[in-house]
N, C-alpha and C positions, 0 to 999 in steps of 0.2 A: 417172370415165370420161373418156376422152380426147376431144379435139375430133373426131377421125376416127370414133370410135364413135358419138358423138352425131349426126354427119353421116349415118352409115349408118342410124340409127334414123329420122332425118327423111326420108331417101330412101325407106325401106320403109313408112312409116306409111300412106299412101293405098292402096297395093296390099294391104296386110294388112287395112285397114279395109274395102276392097271385097270381099275374100274372106270376111271375117267377116259382112258383110251378106248375101252369097249363102248362106252356111251358115245364118244366122239365118232367112232367107226360107224355106229348105227345112224348118226346124224349126217355124216359126210358121204357115205357110200350108198348109192342108190341100189336097191335090191338087198341081197344078203351079203354082209361083209365077212362071211365065214372064211374065205380064202385069205383075206388080209389078216384076220384074227389068228388063224392057224399059223401063218408065217411069223406073226409077232410072238405067238406063244413058243414056237420053235426057237426063235432068236433068243428069247429070255432063258429058255432051258439050256441051250448050248452055252450061252455066256455065263450063266450061273455055274454050270458044271466045269467049264474051263477055269473059272476063277477058283473054285473049290479044289480042283486038281493042282493048280499052281500053289495054293496054300498048303495042301497036304504034302507036296514035294518040297516045300520050304525053299523054293528056288531063290527067293529074295527076302525071306522072312515069313513068319507064320500067318501074317495078316495081309500079305501082298498077293494080289491086288484086293481092293475093297470089293467084296461080292455085292454088298448092298448098292454101292454106287454104280457098279458095272450093270446091274439089273436096271437101275434107274436110267442109265444111258441107253440101254437096249430099248426100253419103253419110249424114251425120248425120240428115237429114230422113227417110231411109228407115228408119233404126233406130227413130225415134219413131213412125212409122206402124205398124211391126210390134208394138211393145210399149213400155210405160213403162220396164220393167226394162232392155231392150236400149238404149233411148234414153238412160237415165241413165248407163249404163256407157260408151256411145259419147260422150256429152257430156263426161264426165270425161276420157276419152282425147283428145278433140279440144281441150279446154282445155289439157291438158298439151302437146299438139303445138304449139298456138299459142304457149305459153310457151317451148317449146324453140326455135321459130323466132325469137322475139324475143331469147332468150338467145344464140343463135348469130349474131345480127345479120344474118339473111337478109332481114328486113323491118322496117320501122318500124311503130309502133302504128297510124299512119294507113293504111298499106298493108293491115294486118290488118283494120282496121275496114271498109275498102273491100270486102272479100270477103263481107261480110254480105248483099250483094244476092242471094247464092246461096240463102239460106233461103226467102224467099217465092217465088222463081222455081222452085226444086226442089219446093216444096210444091204450087205451081200445076200443075206438070207431073204430079206424082203424082195429084192430085185431078181434073184436067181430064177424062180419059177416063171416070171414074166419073160425074161430073156430066153429061157428054154422054149417057151411057147412060140415066140417070134421066129426062132431058128427052125422050128418044126414046120411052120406054115409056109 
């Protein structure tokens, strides 16, 4: 594969992962998965904006953390919430995506590791509304 083809794959990964998560949600959740999808969308938006904020502040460099990888990790949380099978497949794809970004020299390993803040943040956003409902009942 050429550099340009790998670049196109890297550009398309997050949109394809997001569409796959939407499809998986409709397959795995009985009824309407809108609550799950709204929490997932909120998680992606918050993660993306925090990564961009850190980059603009240049706290640890202008590309720290990797926004693209942080978004992929936020989407990955949704797959794990849906099912172990979907989570495993998405994990393998996300690891491959991270390796591709390192191979293409878009980011350093430190910038990639910096994106891992997305995992607990996205998980918290996914679980927070459920926890709030249980407390209210």
